[in-house]
C-alpha positions in Angstrom: 60.5 -16.2 -69.1 58.6 -13.8 -66.8 57.4 -10.7 -68.6 58.9 -8.4 -66.0 62.3 -10.1 -66.5 62.0 -9.8 -70.2 61.1 -6.1 -70.0 64.1 -5.5 -67.7 66.5 -7.3 -70.1 65.3 -5.3 -73.0 65.9 -2.1 -71.1 62.3 -0.9 -70.9 62.8 0.3 -67.4 66.0 2.3 -68.2 66.2 5.9 -67.0 64.5 8.2 -69.5 62.3 5.6 -71.0 58.5 5.5 -70.5 58.3 2.6 -68.0 61.4 4.0 -66.2 59.7 7.4 -65.7 56.5 5.6 -64.4 58.5 3.7 -61.9 60.3 6.9 -60.8 57.0 8.7 -60.3 55.6 5.7 -58.4 58.5 5.7 -56.1 58.1 9.4 -55.4 54.4 9.0 -54.8 55.1 6.0 -52.4 57.6 8.1 -50.5 55.1 11.0 -50.2 52.4 8.6 -49.1 54.5 7.0 -46.4 55.9 10.3 -45.3 52.7 12.4 -45.2 49.5 10.4 -45.6 50.3 7.1 -43.8 50.7 8.7 -40.4 47.4 10.5 -40.9 45.6 7.3 -41.8 47.2 5.5 -38.8 46.1 8.3 -36.5 42.5 8.2 -37.9 42.4 4.4 -37.5 43.7 4.6 -33.9 41.0 7.3 -33.1 38.3 5.1 -34.7 39.3 2.1 -32.7 39.5 4.2 -29.5 36.0 5.7 -30.1 34.6 2.2 -30.8 36.0 0.8 -27.6 34.6 3.8 -25.6 31.2 3.4 -27.2 31.1 -0.3 -26.3 32.2 0.5 -22.7 29.5 3.1 -22.3 26.7 0.9 -23.7 27.9 -2.1 -21.5 27.9 0.2 -18.5 24.3 1.3 -19.2 23.2 -2.3 -19.4 25.1 -3.2 -16.2 23.6 -0.3 -14.2 20.1 -1.2 -15.4 20.5 -4.8 -14.3 21.7 -3.7 -10.9 19.1 -1.0 -10.2 16.0 -1.7 -12.3 13.5 -4.0 -10.7 11.4 -4.4 -13.8 12.7 -6.9 -16.4 10.9 -4.9 -19.1 12.9 -1.8 -18.2 16.2 -3.9 -18.5 15.0 -5.0 -21.9 14.3 -1.5 -23.0 17.7 -0.3 -21.8 19.4 -3.1 -23.8 17.5 -2.2 -26.9 18.5 1.5 -26.5 22.1 0.6 -25.9 22.1 -1.6 -29.0 20.7 1.1 -31.1 23.2 3.6 -29.7 26.1 1.2 -30.3 25.2 0.3 -33.9 24.4 3.9 -34.8 27.7 5.2 -33.3 29.8 2.4 -35.0 28.1 3.2 -38.4 29.0 6.9 -38.0 32.6 6.1 -37.0 33.1 3.7 -39.9 31.6 6.2 -42.4 33.9 9.0 -41.3 36.9 6.7 -41.2 36.1 5.4 -44.7 35.9 9.0 -46.1 39.2 9.8 -44.6 40.8 6.8 -46.2 39.3 7.6 -49.6 40.6 11.2 -49.3 44.1 9.9 -48.4 44.0 7.7 -51.5 43.3 10.7 -53.7 39.6 9.9 -54.4 37.6 13.1 -55.2 34.9 13.2 -52.5 33.1 16.2 -53.9 30.7 14.3 -56.2 30.2 11.6 -53.6 29.3 14.1 -50.9 27.1 16.0 -53.2 25.2 12.9 -54.2 24.9 11.8 -50.6 23.6 15.2 -49.7 20.9 15.2 -52.3 19.9 11.6 -51.3 19.9 12.6 -47.7 17.6 15.5 -48.3 15.2 13.3 -50.3 15.2 10.6 -47.7 14.8 13.2 -44.9 11.7 14.7 -46.6 10.2 11.4 -47.2 10.9 9.9 -43.8 10.8 12.9 -41.5 7.9 11.4 -39.5 9.8 8.2 -38.9 12.9 10.2 -37.8 10.6 12.2 -35.4 9.2 8.9 -34.1 12.6 7.4 -33.4 14.0 10.6 -31.8 11.0 10.9 -29.5 11.1 7.2 -28.7 14.8 7.5 -27.7 13.9 10.4 -25.4 11.0 8.4 -23.8 13.3 5.6 -23.0 16.2 7.8 -21.8 13.9 9.9 -19.5 11.9 6.9 -18.4 8.6 8.6 -19.0 6.7 5.3 -18.9 7.3 1.6 -19.3 5.4 -1.4 -20.5 2.6 -2.2 -18.0 2.1 1.4 -16.9 -1.3 3.1 -17.1 -1.0 6.3 -19.0 -2.9 9.0 -20.9 -1.1 9.9 -24.1 -2.2 11.5 -27.4 -5.8 11.6 -26.1 -5.9 7.8 -25.3 -6.0 6.3 -21.8 -5.0 2.7 -21.1 -2.2 0.3 -20.3 1.0 0.2 -22.3 1.4 -3.2 -23.8 4.4 -2.7 -26.1 6.7 0.0 -27.1 9.6 0.5 -29.6 11.6 3.4 -30.8 8.9 4.2 -33.4 5.5 3.4 -31.8 3.7 2.7 -28.5 0.7 0.4 -28.2 -1.9 1.2 -25.6 -5.0 -0.9 -24.7 -7.9 0.8 -23.0 -10.5 -0.6 -20.6 -12.8 -1.9 -23.2 -10.0 -3.9 -24.9 -9.4 -1.6 -27.9 -5.7 -1.6 -28.9 -4.3 1.8 -30.0 -1.0 2.1 -32.0 0.4 5.6 -31.4 3.5 6.9 -33.3 6.0 8.3 -30.8 6.1 11.6 -32.6 2.4 12.2 -31.6 3.2 11.8 -27.9 3.5 15.3 -26.4 2.2 15.3 -22.8 2.4 12.1 -20.9 0.2 11.4 -17.9 1.6 8.4 -16.1 -1.0 7.0 -13.6 1.4 4.4 -12.4 4.3 6.6 -11.2 4.9 6.6 -7.4 1.4 6.5 -5.9 -2.3 7.0 -6.6 -4.8 9.3 -4.9 -8.5 8.5 -4.8 -11.3 10.7 -3.5 -14.7 9.3 -2.4 -17.5 11.9 -2.0 -19.9 10.6 0.6 -23.4 12.1 0.5 -25.6 12.2 3.6 -28.9 13.9 4.3 -29.0 17.5 5.6 -30.7 16.4 8.8 -27.6 14.4 9.9 -25.1 15.8 12.4 -21.9 16.7 10.4 -19.6 16.0 13.3 -21.1 12.6 13.9 -20.9 11.7 10.2 -17.2 12.9 10.0 -16.3 10.8 13.0 -18.1 7.8 11.6 -16.3 8.1 8.2 -13.0 8.6 9.9 -13.5 5.4 11.9 -14.5 3.4 8.8 -11.5 4.7 6.9 -9.0 3.9 9.7 -10.5 0.4 10.2 -10.0 -0.2 6.5 -6.4 1.3 6.7 -5.5 -1.1 9.6 -7.1 -4.2 8.1 -4.9 -7.1 7.3 -6.0 -7.1 3.7 -5.3 -3.5 2.9 -2.6 -2.3 5.3 0.2 -2.8 2.8 -1.7 -0.9 0.1 -2.0 2.4 1.9 0.9 4.9 1.9 -0.7 7.3 4.4 -3.8 7.6 6.7 -7.1 8.5 5.0 -8.2 12.1 5.3 -11.8 13.2 5.9 -11.9 16.7 4.6 -15.2 17.8 6.2 -18.3 19.3 4.6 -17.3 20.2 1.0 -20.6 21.2 -0.4 -24.4 21.5 0.3 -26.8 20.8 -2.5 -30.4 21.0 -1.5 -30.7 18.6 1.4 -27.4 16.9 0.6 -24.2 17.2 2.5 -21.1 16.1 0.6 -18.1 15.0 2.6 -15.0 13.9 0.7 -12.6 11.2 1.9 -9.1 11.0 0.4 -7.0 7.8 0.1 -3.3 7.6 -0.8 -2.3 4.2 -2.0 0.4 2.5 -4.0 0.2 3.1 -7.7 -3.0 1.6 -9.3 -3.9 -0.1 -6.0 -6.7 2.4 -5.0 -9.7 0.6 -6.6 -10.2 -2.3 -4.1 -10.0 -0.2 -0.9 -12.3 2.4 -2.4 -14.9 -0.3 -3.3 -14.7 -1.8 0.2 -15.0 1.7 1.8 -18.2 2.4 -0.1 -19.6 -0.9 1.0 -18.9 -0.3 4.6 -20.3 3.2 4.4 -23.5 1.9 3.0 -23.9 -0.5 5.9 -22.9 2.0 8.5 -25.4 4.6 7.3 -28.2 2.0 7.6 -27.0 1.0 11.1 -26.9 4.5 12.4 -30.3 5.4 10.7 -28.7 8.0 8.5 -30.3 8.9 5.2 -28.2 9.2 2.1 -28.1 12.6 0.5 -30.7 13.6 -2.2 -30.4 16.9 -3.9 -34.1 16.8 -4.9 -35.5 16.1 -1.4 -37.3 19.2 0.0 -38.5 19.6 3.6 -41.0 22.1 4.9 -39.8 24.7 7.3 -42.3 23.5 9.9 -42.0 19.8 9.1 -44.0 17.5 6.9 -47.7 16.8 7.4 -49.2 13.3 7.1 -52.2 14.5 5.2 -53.3 17.5 3.3 -56.6 19.3 3.9 -58.8 19.6 0.8 -58.9 23.0 -0.7 -62.3 24.7 -0.7 -64.3 24.6 -3.8 -65.1 27.7 -5.7 -68.6 29.1 -5.4 -70.5 28.6 -8.7 -72.3 31.7 -9.8 -76.1 31.1 -10.0 -76.5 33.2 -13.1 -74.1 31.0 -15.1 -75.7 27.6 -15.7 -72.7 26.5 -17.9 -70.2 26.9 -15.2 -68.9 23.7 -13.4 -67.3 23.3 -10.0 -63.6 23.9 -10.2 -61.0 23.0 -7.6 -58.1 25.5 -7.2 -54.9 23.9 -8.2 -51.5 24.7 -6.6 -48.6 25.6 -8.9 -45.8 23.2 -8.0 -43.2 25.4 -9.7 -44.1 28.6 -7.8 -45.9 31.7 -8.9 -49.6 32.4 -9.2 
């Protein structure tokens, strides 16, 4: 015979007896739970489901917008990573709050649990505060699109090309091949050399004897020929500018020429421009500038007359003839 049937036959659940009182209290608690706490739990569950759906829609929309407008596949991958982190973090927070609400509805005392979680959170926060800073700064870098993989940047005192980036760190390789691993929390000011366009300035130095107007016209012609060449016409974003005589150093005239090109595409046109300038100066018999070259006011002489010898005193037999030397640095 089933124990419950046996207990009922023996009258253990009769009114006024111990098991009868227990059943009565359970019935009252069940009625109170269904009347007061169950609607609250259903509302919490509904809100949790709604927030989870909204979070998934937002992250899916982020990925869809990135796939439609981002031309760089690496940027799409970064957006997917960020969306995944946001979705998982948000779902974890929603589940945690929902679980606490259910435990409270079931009558579990949350004070010791919350106190223990608070102490553990403080300990973890103190031990891993740098990691938290790295992750938060990495999220901001991705959201604000400060730089991407493949960009040339200067960050944390390091200049190079970004090879890999996560929410915690960024790896940069400089020109000599050294790979730097930079925590994102150390990235304060970002200089992105690949954003939009690049500007290069070439300082052309010619001799003081050259006609400045002739040199400026010559440089402008070389720059425009380079601008309109089939090899570099798609690189330039604007016509080159010859700024005129910028400085005079000794017998040197410095004339800057400015190029505006696509991002990181200024190096080849600048090298070709320098090559053409070298050939053009030789063709037009123009000397390159030299800050140490000095000319006489009346022109240079082919030879120099010997300086007269000093008269040797007759009464000094130990004296020897001495040629007067000229002080090259000025003075007596």
